[in-house]
MIKEMI-676431 format. One record per atom (N, C-alpha, C, O): residue in one letter; y, z, x. Coordinates in steps of 0.05 Angstrom, whole numbers, plus 5000, padded with zeros to 4 digits. Each point is the difference from the previous one (the first is absolute). Layout:
BEGIN
AYZX...
This chain:
BEGIN
X380353324768X498649984974X497049955006X498250124988X501249705032X497249965007X498650245010X497650054995X504050125020X498850245012X499450204977X497850124999X504149934982X499650174978X497749924982X498750174988X500949565010X497849894983X497450065013X498050084987X502049905041X497650045015X499150304998X497750064995X504150115009X499450285000X499350104974X498550204998X502349674980X499450084972X497149934994X498650154985X500449635027X497249924995X498050125019X497649984994X503350145027X498250115019X499250274991X501750174996X495849885001X498950264994X497950095021X498549835009X501550414999X498150105021X497149994989X499650024976X498549955040X497150014994X499250264989X500450205013X498549804964X498950254988X498150145018X498549875014X501550394985X498150155017X497149954992X498150035015X501649884959X497349964988X499149735012X497649965004X504249855002X499549745011X499950015031X498949815012X502250395001X500449995029X497549935015X498050154997X501849655019X497649955014X499150215019X497650045006X504650115005X499250205019X498850254988X498650155013X502149884961X498650244987X497249924989X498350174997X501449574997X497549914992X498149995024X497650044997X503449925027X498550005023X501150195021X501249925019X498350344975X501250215014X499250015031X501450145016X496449714991X499250005028X502149875017X500250075024X501449764965X501949885018X502350205005X501249995022X499550184959X502150195004X499050245017X501350095018X496250014976X498950225015X499449945028X500250175018X499149574987X499449945029X502349995017X499750015024X502849984965X502450005016X500450275013X501150025021X497950204965X500850265008X497650185008X500350225011X497149684984X497650155006X498049845014X499949764996X498550365019X497849875014X497650205003X500250225012X497649704976X497750195001X500650254987X498850215008X502949804972X500450264986X502150165014X500750224990X500449715032X501950155014X502849865001X500249755002X501950414996X502749875001X500449845025X499450105022X501649664977X500449865023X502250115019X500249915023X501350274967X501950145018X498750155022X501350065020X496150024975X498450135019X498749825022X498950095020X501249664974X498849815016X502049915022X502349964995X496750015030X501949935022X501149734995X498449814995X504250155006X501349754995X499649825023X500150075023X499349684970X499749795021X502649945013X502150084989X497949805033X502549915013X501649834984X498949864983X503950135022X501849834985X499249725006X499149935022X501549914956X499349725001X501949875020X502350075003X496549735012X501649845018X499349714990X497749934999X504649914995X499649734990X499449835024X501549985019X496049894978X499149825020X498949744987X498550004980X502349795032X498949754989X499849805024X501949975015X495849924988X499749795023X500750125026X500949865018X498650404985X500250135026X503050065007X500550065024X501349934957X502750085005X500650274986X498350104985X504050005021X500850254989X501349984973X500950214989X499349564999X501449964973X498249834984X498549835010X501750224964X498649834979X500949715000X502449965005X495949854990X501149724999X501249964972X499750174982X501649595015X501549944976X498550034975X501050124981X496549775017X498550034973X499550294993X500250084977X499150085045X499550274994X502450144989X499850154980X502649805034X502450124989X500749934973X500850174985X498949575007X500949914974X498050124978X501050104980X496349915024X498150114982X500750304997X500150104977X500450045045X500450284999X502750064984X500150194984X501949655020X502750044986X499649974971X501150154983X497249635011X499749954970X498750224985X500650044977X497650105035X498450214986X501750214989X499150134981X503249935029X501750214992X501549944974X501350184988X498649575003X501049924974X498250114977X501050054978X496450015029X498150074980X500650264986X500150004976X500450235040X500950244988X502849994987X500550134980X501149725032X502849994988X499749854972X501150114980X497749675019X499749874973X498550194978X500750004977X497450145032X498450174984X501750244989X499650104978X502549985040X501550224991X502949944992X501750174999X498749584995X502849904994X501150154977X502450044999X495950064981X500850154975X501750245007X501850074985X497550055038X501550245007X502949955007X501550195003X499449584998X502549935009X501949954974X502249915004X496950134973X501449934976X502750144997X501849904986X498450325027X502750145001X501749915023X502449954997X496450055025X501549925024X501149714998X502349965006X496149864986X500549725002X502549934979X501849845006X498250304972X502049954981X502650135006X502049954987X498050245033X502550145006X501349895026X502450025003X496149865014X501049925026X499849695004X497949895004X504349984996X500249715002X498849895027X498849785000X501550355022X498949905025X496950004998X498649825010X500350364978X497049994997X499049794981X497949885003X503950094975X499249764983X500049745015X498249834997X503950145019X500249755017X497749975018X499049785005X500150455007X497850005020X497349924985X498449855011X501250254964X497549964985X500049724987X497949884995X504750024998X499949754984X498249785011X498649874984X501450085040X498049775009X497150054996X498449814999X501050434998X497250094996X499049994971X497650034995X504249944987X499350004970X497949814993X498150084985X501949665024X497749824993X497350115009X498049994986X501950125038X497550095011X499150254985X497650044995X504450134998X499150254985X499049934972X498150134990X503249684998X499049904974X497149905000X498450074983X500949775038X497349905002X498050255007X497750024991X503550175025X497950225005X499650154975X497850094995X504249964990X499750164974X499049844975X499850114978X499749635027X499449854978X497350064988X499649974976X498450125041X497350084991X499550295009X500550085023X498550094958X499650295004X498450065025X500650205014X497549644993X498150055022X500749885025X498450035019X503849844982X500849875026X500150205022X499149945022X502050304973X500150205021X497350085010X499750035024X498350014958X497550075009X498549775015X498650055020X501749724970X499049765015X501149985028X498549935018X504150124985X501349975027X498850245017X499449965024X500350294964X498950225015X497349935010X499450055024X498849844960X497349935009X500049815022X498550025020X503449774977X500149785020X501050125027X498849945021X503350244978X501150095026X498050195011X499749995025X498950174960X498250205012X497549865011X499350055023X499449784962X497549915008X500149755017X498449945017X503749904977X500249735014X501550045026X499449855019X502450344983X501850045023X499350245016X499349995024X500950244963X499650265015X497350035011X499750085023X498149834960X497350025010X499049765013X497549975004X504249855004X499349755013X500650015029X502449985008X495650055011X500750015029X501349755012X501050005022X498949794962X501049745009X503150024999X501449855014X499750344971X502950045003X500650205024X498450175006X503949805006X500750185022X500550294988X500650024976X499050185040X500550264992X502950044991X500650174983X501249695028X502850004994X500349924970X501450154985X497449655006X500249914971X498650204984X501050084979X496650025028X498450184983X501450264996X499950124978X501449985043X501550234998X502450004982X500450184985X501249595018X502349994982X499249964971X501350104981X496449745015X499049964974X499150264987X500650044976X498050145040X499250254989X502350184996X500050174982X502249825034X502350144993X500949944971X500450174984X500049585012X501049894973X498250104979X501050074979X496449945024X498150084979X500350304994X500350084977X499750085045X500550294998X502550074985X500050184983X502349685024X502450034986X499849944972X501350134984X497349685008X499549914972X498350234985X500650084978X497450005036X498350224988X501650254993X499550144981X502549925036X501450254995X501949964977X501250204992X499349564997X501449974976X498750124975X501350054980X496050015023X498750154978X501250254994X500250074976X500750095042X500950284996X502849984983X500150144979X502049715029X502249994984X499549894971X501350074981X496749755017X499349884974X499050214983X500850044977X497250115034X498950224982X501850214993X499950124979X502149945039X501950204995X502049924979X500950154983X499749585018X502049894981X498649994972X501350064980X496149875019X498650004974X499650274989X500050034976X499750185041X499550284989X502650134993X500150184984X502149725028X502550134997X502249784991X501449895017X498850064957X501549764991X502450104983X499949984975X502050135037X502350094984X501749774989X499949785010X501850284969X501649804988X503050035009X501649825000X499050445007X502750045007X500450295013X498050155003X504549915004X500450265012X499150015029X499749795013X499950464997X499350035029X497349875007X499649895022X498650124958X497449855007X500349715004X498449905016X503349984973X500649715003X501349965027X499449805014X502450374993X501349985025X498150045024X500349875021X497750304976X498050055021X498249765001X499249915022X500249984954X498449755001X501449765013X498849845015X503650144979X501649785013X500150035030X499749815014X500650444995X500250065029X497349945014X500049915023X497750164962X497349955012X499749695002X499349905021X501349954957X499649715000X501649875022X499149835015X503550254987X501849885020X499050065029X500049835017X499250424988X499050075025X497549835009X499949915023X498150054959X497749845003X500749725005X498849885018X503250014966X500849725004X501449965028X499549805013X502350394994X501549965025X497950035024X500449875020X497550304977X498250025022X498449745002X499649905023X499549984954X498749745001X501749785012X499049825014X503650194980X502049805010X500350015029X499849805015X500650454994X500250055029X497349945015X500049905023X498050154965X497449945013X499649685003X499049895019X502049994959X499649715001X501849885022X499149835016X503350274985X502049895019X499150065030X500049835018X499350434986X499150095026X497449895008X499749925024X498350064959X497449905006X500049705004X498749915019X502649934966X500149725003X501549915023X499249825016X503350304987X501649925024X498750095026X500349855020X498350364982X498850095023X497649825007X499449945023X499349964955X497749825006X501049735010X498749885018X503550024970X501049755008X501050015030X500049795013X500750454997X500950045027X497650055017X500350035024X497349994966X497750065017X499650295004X498150075014X503450124975X499850265004X497950134980X499249884980X500050365025X498150154981X501650204985X500950205012X499549754961X501350204983X498150224993X497749964994X503450285008X498250234993X501650164978X501950155007X497349834968X501250134978X499250294998X497750075006X504250124986X499250284999X497850034980X500049884978X498050295028X497750064983X498149784999X497650045006X503349724988X498249774997X498749925027X497649925001X503850115021X499149875026X497450145008X498149865008X501650404992X497850145008X497549944983X497949955011X502550044963X497849944980X499049705008X497549955002X504349865002X499349745007X498649975026X498149845002X502850315019X499049995026X497050094998X498449895014X500950324970X497350105000X498149804986X497650005005X503549834978X498349814985X499349745014X498149864994X503650095027X499549755015X498450045024X500950155018X496949744984X498050045022X500849835025X498750015020
């Protein structure tokens, strides 16, 4: 009951309100540099987690990095409205997170404020280790990518039939990817490993100096 109530009150951010569309430099900088596609730029070497001269991140770095992956998951929880109501194990998994999700969704601009905090206070702050900044940037890029299914859903909003089936499949795929990214990203960070999400990792790697 609490899960259904939560999902019924969660509404995705309007594309007119989307902070990334109001500030397109954040989105374009992920894929372009000096007017050229970043795919043409030589990739930097893979990240190696180092802290205090060791080959693994220390406990605070691991914890901060693990927590950042909750940001895109909370922001995209509405895509799970079909999956969560159909599968009891997923409901059980999400149930402990409901209070935090309610707080996150309680104010329309919480997502934007968290985005600014993570980007400018963490990613652009050399006082944080590269391990923390890389994982934070991965979470940010993952959240930015949610713009595309949001725009598609708003431009293609069927009520029934095949169109609704396709929309349900799209939403469920996005949600499951967010869930897997949360589990994989957070667990890897807690173990001191470097998670590299498909598509997201390369864009994040290029943003972290």
